[in-house]
N, C-alpha and C positions, 0 to 999 in steps of 0.2 A: 504494499501499501504506500509505502514511504518512497519507493522507487517511483511510482506512477505521478506522485506530487512533485518530485523533483524535477521528473521530464518536463512535466506541464509547465512549472516554473522556467525552465530552461526555454521550453518553446515560447512561451509569453513574453521572456527576455529579448529572444531572436526576433519575435516579432515588432516588439517595440524599437529595437534598434533598426528595424528595416523601415518601419513606417515613420519613424521620428527622425532618423538620420540618412540613411542610403537614398530614400526617394527624395526628399527635399534638396541633398547636393546634387544629385543627377538633374532634376528638374533646374535648379540654378545653373549647373554649369551649361546645359542644353541652351539656356537665356542668354549668357555671356556669350557662348560661340555664336549664337544666332546675330546678337547685336555687333559682335567685332565684324561677322561678316558682312552685314548691312553698312557698316561704316566703311569697310573696305570697298565695297561696291560704290559708295559714293564717292570716296576719295579717287578711284579709278575714272568715274565718270566726271570729275571735275578735272583731272589732269590733262585734258585736251590742250594740245599745243596752243599756246596763245601767240598773237600776232609780234613780232619783234620789231622794236622802232626803229626807224629810219637813221642811218649814220649821216649825220652832218658837220659841218666844221667845227661848230662851237662844242658839240658833244665830244670830238675829238680832242680839240684843245682842253676841255676839263679833264679827259681821261689822260692826257699826255702830261699835265701838271701833277696830277695825283700819283704819278709813277715815276717822277724824278726824283732823285736823291743824290746826295753827295758822297761820294767814296772817303772813306776814312781810313788813313794811314798811321799807324802807331809809329812816333817819332821817340828812338831810343837815344839816352844821352850818352 
């Protein structure tokens, strides 16, 4: 008789573990996967190539000035 009560208690604990822990974790992971998949699809849809601005002389001058630098040489005494 005591053995039956022990197995019934183990079955109850296993049932509670599955219902209260395993199923919610499974549902949550599925929900997170689905939202990541939807976010990835949105990002893929937005990453269409945008038109490049035309190069004009003023933008070339700005770029040229921003890349100019003075070479530094160390002077030893």
